TISEKE-409874 format. One record per residue (C-alpha): residue in one letter; z, y, x. Coordinates in nm, 2 decimals. Example, Ala and Ser with C-alpha at 12.3 -4.5 7.8 and 13.67 -1.06 7.14 Angstrom:
+------+--------+--------+--------+
| code |     c3 |     c2 |     c1 |
+------+--------+--------+--------+
|    A |   0.78 |  -0.45 |   1.23 |
|    S |   0.71 |  -0.11 |   1.37 |
+------+--------+--------+--------+
***
This chain:
+------+--------+--------+--------+
| code |     c3 |     c2 |     c1 |
+------+--------+--------+--------+
|    M |   3.56 | -11.28 |  -5.30 |
|    E |   3.19 | -11.24 |  -5.25 |
|    R |   3.06 | -11.61 |  -5.13 |
|    T |   2.78 | -11.71 |  -4.96 |
|    A |   2.47 | -11.97 |  -5.01 |
|    A |   2.54 | -12.08 |  -4.64 |
|    R |   2.71 | -12.53 |  -4.64 |
|    V |   2.83 | -12.61 |  -4.39 |
|    L |   2.91 | -12.99 |  -4.27 |
|    I |   3.19 | -12.99 |  -4.00 |
|    T |   3.24 | -13.37 |  -3.79 |
|    G |   3.63 | -13.45 |  -3.73 |
|    A |   3.74 | -13.16 |  -4.01 |
|    S |   4.12 | -13.39 |  -4.06 |
|    R |   4.25 | -13.21 |  -3.76 |
|    G |   4.27 | -12.99 |  -3.48 |
|    I |   4.00 | -12.73 |  -3.46 |
|    G |   3.82 | -12.91 |  -3.68 |
|    R |   4.04 | -12.85 |  -3.98 |
|    A |   4.18 | -12.49 |  -3.90 |
|    A |   3.75 | -12.40 |  -3.88 |
|    A |   3.71 | -12.57 |  -4.23 |
|    I |   4.00 | -12.29 |  -4.33 |
|    E |   3.87 | -12.04 |  -4.14 |
|    L |   3.52 | -12.08 |  -4.30 |
|    A |   3.66 | -12.14 |  -4.64 |
|    R |   3.86 | -11.83 |  -4.62 |
|    R |   3.53 | -11.68 |  -4.55 |
|    G |   3.38 | -11.84 |  -4.86 |
|    Y |   3.16 | -12.09 |  -4.70 |
|    D |   3.03 | -12.43 |  -4.92 |
|    L |   3.24 | -12.71 |  -4.70 |
|    V |   3.14 | -13.11 |  -4.64 |
|    L |   3.41 | -13.24 |  -4.50 |
|    A |   3.35 | -13.58 |  -4.27 |
|    G |   3.59 | -13.78 |  -4.08 |
|    R |   3.69 | -14.13 |  -4.07 |
|    D |   4.00 | -14.10 |  -4.28 |
|    L |   3.96 | -13.99 |  -4.60 |
|    A |   4.32 | -13.98 |  -4.71 |
|    A |   4.36 | -13.69 |  -4.36 |
|    L |   4.05 | -13.49 |  -4.54 |
|    D |   4.21 | -13.46 |  -4.82 |
|    G |   4.48 | -13.20 |  -4.65 |
|    T |   4.16 | -13.01 |  -4.53 |
|    R |   4.02 | -13.00 |  -4.88 |
|    R |   4.37 | -12.91 |  -5.06 |
|    E |   4.38 | -12.60 |  -4.77 |
|    A |   3.99 | -12.46 |  -4.84 |
|    A |   4.10 | -12.52 |  -5.20 |
|    H |   4.29 | -12.21 |  -5.18 |
|    F |   4.03 | -11.98 |  -5.14 |
|    G |   3.83 | -12.13 |  -5.38 |
|    V |   3.62 | -12.37 |  -5.25 |
|    D |   3.59 | -12.67 |  -5.36 |
|    A |   3.49 | -12.88 |  -5.06 |
|    Q |   3.30 | -13.21 |  -5.07 |
|    A |   3.47 | -13.49 |  -4.83 |
|    L |   3.31 | -13.80 |  -4.69 |
|    A |   3.40 | -14.12 |  -4.49 |
|    I |   3.19 | -14.06 |  -4.18 |
|    D |   3.26 | -14.27 |  -3.84 |
|    V |   3.02 | -14.08 |  -3.59 |
|    C |   2.98 | -14.42 |  -3.38 |
|    D |   2.84 | -14.60 |  -3.68 |
|    D |   2.51 | -14.56 |  -3.78 |
|    A |   2.52 | -14.67 |  -4.11 |
|    S |   2.79 | -14.45 |  -4.20 |
|    V |   2.63 | -14.14 |  -4.05 |
|    R |   2.33 | -14.26 |  -4.22 |
|    D |   2.49 | -14.28 |  -4.57 |
|    G |   2.75 | -13.99 |  -4.57 |
|    V |   2.42 | -13.76 |  -4.45 |
|    A |   2.24 | -13.88 |  -4.74 |
|    C |   2.57 | -13.82 |  -4.99 |
|    A |   2.58 | -13.48 |  -4.84 |
|    L |   2.22 | -13.41 |  -4.89 |
|    A |   2.21 | -13.49 |  -5.26 |
|    S |   2.51 | -13.28 |  -5.39 |
|    G |   2.23 | -12.97 |  -5.24 |
|    P |   2.10 | -12.81 |  -4.82 |
|    V |   2.30 | -12.80 |  -4.56 |
|    D |   2.28 | -12.48 |  -4.42 |
|    V |   2.51 | -12.59 |  -4.13 |
|    L |   2.61 | -12.88 |  -3.90 |
|    V |   2.92 | -12.82 |  -3.68 |
|    N |   2.97 | -13.14 |  -3.45 |
|    N |   3.34 | -13.13 |  -3.40 |
|    A |   3.45 | -13.46 |  -3.39 |
|    G |   3.59 | -13.53 |  -3.04 |
|    V |   3.82 | -13.76 |  -2.85 |
|    F |   4.01 | -13.69 |  -2.49 |
|    Q |   4.22 | -13.85 |  -2.21 |
|    Q |   4.34 | -13.72 |  -1.93 |
|    R |   4.34 | -14.02 |  -1.73 |
|    L |   4.26 | -14.04 |  -1.32 |
|    F |   3.84 | -14.16 |  -1.32 |
|    L |   4.01 | -14.52 |  -1.20 |
|    A |   4.32 | -14.52 |  -1.41 |
|    Q |   4.07 | -14.50 |  -1.72 |
|    D |   3.97 | -14.83 |  -1.88 |
|    P |   3.63 | -14.84 |  -1.90 |
|    A |   3.64 | -14.93 |  -2.30 |
|    W |   3.84 | -14.59 |  -2.36 |
|    R |   3.56 | -14.43 |  -2.10 |
|    Q |   3.26 | -14.57 |  -2.33 |
|    R |   3.42 | -14.45 |  -2.65 |
|    E |   3.41 | -14.09 |  -2.50 |
|    L |   3.05 | -14.07 |  -2.51 |
|    D |   2.99 | -14.26 |  -2.79 |
|    V |   3.18 | -14.02 |  -3.00 |
|    N |   3.17 | -13.66 |  -2.79 |
|    Y |   2.79 | -13.72 |  -2.68 |
|    F |   2.58 | -14.02 |  -2.88 |
|    G |   2.81 | -13.88 |  -3.24 |
|    A |   2.68 | -13.54 |  -3.20 |
|    Q |   2.35 | -13.72 |  -3.16 |
|    R |   2.37 | -13.94 |  -3.44 |
|    V |   2.46 | -13.70 |  -3.69 |
|    T |   2.22 | -13.44 |  -3.53 |
|    A |   1.93 | -13.69 |  -3.56 |
|    A |   2.02 | -13.82 |  -3.96 |
|    L |   2.01 | -13.40 |  -4.11 |
|    L |   1.82 | -13.26 |  -3.86 |
|    P |   1.47 | -13.35 |  -4.08 |
|    A |   1.61 | -13.20 |  -4.40 |
|    M |   1.65 | -12.88 |  -4.19 |
|    I |   1.32 | -12.85 |  -4.02 |
|    A |   1.16 | -12.96 |  -4.38 |
|    R |   1.31 | -12.64 |  -4.48 |
|    G |   1.30 | -12.41 |  -4.21 |
|    S |   1.59 | -12.31 |  -4.11 |
|    G |   1.96 | -12.41 |  -4.00 |
|    T |   2.16 | -12.41 |  -3.74 |
|    I |   2.37 | -12.65 |  -3.56 |
|    L |   2.64 | -12.56 |  -3.35 |
|    N |   2.80 | -12.79 |  -3.10 |
|    V |   3.10 | -12.85 |  -2.97 |
|    S |   3.09 | -12.87 |  -2.65 |
|    S |   3.41 | -12.75 |  -2.37 |
|    L |   3.50 | -12.51 |  -2.08 |
|    V |   3.52 | -12.86 |  -1.83 |
|    G |   3.13 | -12.93 |  -1.98 |
|    A |   3.06 | -12.63 |  -1.78 |
|    I |   3.32 | -12.60 |  -1.50 |
|    P |   3.46 | -12.95 |  -1.44 |
|    C |   3.77 | -13.08 |  -1.38 |
|    P |   4.03 | -13.32 |  -1.22 |
|    S |   4.17 | -13.56 |  -1.41 |
|    V |   3.93 | -13.59 |  -1.74 |
|    A |   3.63 | -13.66 |  -1.54 |
|    N |   3.48 | -13.90 |  -1.77 |
|    Y |   3.52 | -13.63 |  -2.05 |
|    C |   3.37 | -13.32 |  -1.85 |
|    A |   3.09 | -13.62 |  -1.86 |
|    S |   3.07 | -13.62 |  -2.22 |
|    K |   3.11 | -13.22 |  -2.28 |
|    A |   2.76 | -13.19 |  -1.98 |
|    A |   2.53 | -13.42 |  -2.16 |
|    L |   2.58 | -13.24 |  -2.49 |
|    N |   2.55 | -12.90 |  -2.32 |
|    A |   2.24 | -13.01 |  -2.17 |
|    W |   2.12 | -13.20 |  -2.48 |
|    S |   2.19 | -12.89 |  -2.69 |
|    H |   1.97 | -12.65 |  -2.46 |
|    A |   1.68 | -12.90 |  -2.46 |
|    L |   1.66 | -12.97 |  -2.78 |
|    R |   1.70 | -12.57 |  -2.86 |
|    G |   1.37 | -12.57 |  -2.78 |
|    E |   1.24 | -12.84 |  -2.97 |
|    V |   1.38 | -12.68 |  -3.34 |
|    E |   1.36 | -12.38 |  -3.28 |
|    R |   0.98 | -12.34 |  -3.40 |
|    H |   1.13 | -12.52 |  -3.65 |
|    G |   1.36 | -12.20 |  -3.79 |
|    V |   1.66 | -12.37 |  -3.62 |
|    R |   1.89 | -12.28 |  -3.41 |
|    V |   2.12 | -12.40 |  -3.20 |
|    V |   2.49 | -12.33 |  -3.01 |
|    V |   2.69 | -12.45 |  -2.79 |
|    F |   3.03 | -12.37 |  -2.82 |
|    L |   3.30 | -12.34 |  -2.56 |
|    P |   3.66 | -12.40 |  -2.63 |
|    S |   3.84 | -12.38 |  -2.35 |
|    H |   4.23 | -12.59 |  -2.38 |
|    T |   4.35 | -12.50 |  -2.74 |
|    D |   4.72 | -12.59 |  -2.86 |
|    T |   4.67 | -12.88 |  -3.13 |
|    E |   4.88 | -13.15 |  -3.20 |
|    N |   4.67 | -13.39 |  -2.98 |
|    A |   4.65 | -13.17 |  -2.68 |
|    R |   5.02 | -13.14 |  -2.71 |
|    R |   5.06 | -13.47 |  -2.67 |
|    L |   4.79 | -13.59 |  -2.41 |
|    T |   4.73 | -13.29 |  -2.21 |
|    R |   4.89 | -13.09 |  -1.92 |
|    F |   4.73 | -12.82 |  -1.75 |
|    D |   4.93 | -12.63 |  -1.54 |
|    G |   4.90 | -12.22 |  -1.57 |
|    V |   4.63 | -12.27 |  -1.81 |
|    P |   4.75 | -12.11 |  -2.12 |
|    A |   4.66 | -12.31 |  -2.41 |
|    L |   4.47 | -12.08 |  -2.70 |
|    P |   4.61 | -12.11 |  -3.00 |
|    V |   4.42 | -12.34 |  -3.29 |
|    D |   4.33 | -12.08 |  -3.57 |
|    Y |   4.25 | -11.84 |  -3.27 |
|    T |   3.99 | -12.12 |  -3.16 |
|    A |   3.86 | -12.14 |  -3.51 |
|    R |   3.80 | -11.75 |  -3.50 |
|    Q |   3.60 | -11.75 |  -3.24 |
|    L |   3.40 | -12.07 |  -3.37 |
|    V |   3.35 | -11.86 |  -3.70 |
|    R |   3.22 | -11.60 |  -3.54 |
|    A |   2.97 | -11.78 |  -3.26 |
|    L |   2.82 | -11.94 |  -3.58 |
|    E |   2.76 | -11.60 |  -3.75 |
|    R |   2.64 | -11.47 |  -3.43 |
|    R |   2.44 | -11.74 |  -3.32 |
|    P |   2.44 | -11.70 |  -2.94 |
|    R |   2.26 | -12.00 |  -2.72 |
|    Q |   2.65 | -12.04 |  -2.59 |
|    Y |   2.95 | -11.86 |  -2.66 |
|    A |   3.28 | -11.93 |  -2.49 |
|    A |   3.58 | -11.88 |  -2.69 |
|    S |   3.80 | -11.67 |  -2.52 |
|    P |   3.69 | -11.34 |  -2.32 |
|    V |   3.87 | -11.43 |  -2.01 |
|    F |   3.72 | -11.76 |  -1.99 |
|    R |   3.38 | -11.58 |  -2.02 |
|    A |   3.45 | -11.41 |  -1.75 |
|    F |   3.54 | -11.76 |  -1.54 |
|    L |   3.22 | -11.87 |  -1.66 |
|    R |   3.00 | -11.58 |  -1.49 |
|    L |   3.24 | -11.59 |  -1.13 |
|    A |   3.19 | -11.94 |  -1.16 |
|    A |   2.85 | -11.93 |  -1.14 |
|    V |   2.82 | -11.72 |  -0.82 |
|    F |   3.12 | -11.88 |  -0.65 |
|    P |   3.12 | -12.26 |  -0.79 |
|    R |   3.36 | -12.37 |  -0.48 |
|    W |   3.58 | -12.12 |  -0.54 |
|    A |   3.63 | -12.20 |  -0.94 |
|    E |   3.61 | -12.59 |  -0.85 |
|    G |   3.98 | -12.52 |  -0.64 |
|    Q |   4.13 | -12.35 |  -0.99 |
|    M |   4.02 | -12.63 |  -1.18 |
|    R |   4.16 | -12.85 |  -0.90 |
|    A |   4.46 | -12.63 |  -0.89 |
|    S |   4.51 | -12.68 |  -1.27 |
|    T |   4.58 | -13.04 |  -1.25 |
|    E |   4.71 | -13.14 |  -0.92 |
|    F |   5.06 | -13.15 |  -1.02 |
|    S |   5.05 | -13.27 |  -1.34 |
|    L |   4.88 | -13.62 |  -1.21 |
|    A |   5.08 | -13.62 |  -0.88 |
|    D |   5.22 | -13.99 |  -0.99 |
|    E |   5.00 | -14.13 |  -1.17 |
|    P |   4.87 | -14.46 |  -1.08 |
|    I |   4.52 | -14.49 |  -0.92 |
|    A |   4.49 | -14.82 |  -1.10 |
+------+--------+--------+--------+
***
């Protein structure tokens, strides 16, 4: 297989969308740096990547820890340039706002938003120095169209969206591109365990991973993971009250018995 020169650092690569995306990238010949808190879990992804001839580098990086991010990115760069950063690490909880532990609300923000900022801040200077690079931030459809029962998660992803679009204006002149990828409800182990959205089909994780790689290769400003949800985003821009009603309908039964506090 002809190999590309691109080297991709992907956070949250031990499971879910991150793992599936890493395997899809390996299938297409990308070099990989796999980042996550658990090296043993990352080793599973690393072994799967090896089936496609990719000897991936695995690094223990906690995106909530400044020193861990700094040291991990330095280690990745010591082995060669990183052409692409995929900020995929994320956490999620479906609870009514008043029923959610404030500590968990802080964690959602720290991982989903500030975590992406930490890794980007550590890696971006090297991209600017080379005059090229791509940053793909994995957001969510609910970061663009908020949904009841995941209000804080929506906020963390909306913040990621706004920051990404603003950052693009700062770094494009240096040859660095910023892409916002919007997956919708995806059939991962955590999603099956933690979430319920009535009438909303869960996308197969391998499909979402292929869409992520397509976004990476096409490098649009923003890319939703399915044509149905791309159409939904366009309609929501014109009919926001209708879209809000659709999102409410998807959760009104799933949390009907959830205690308020």
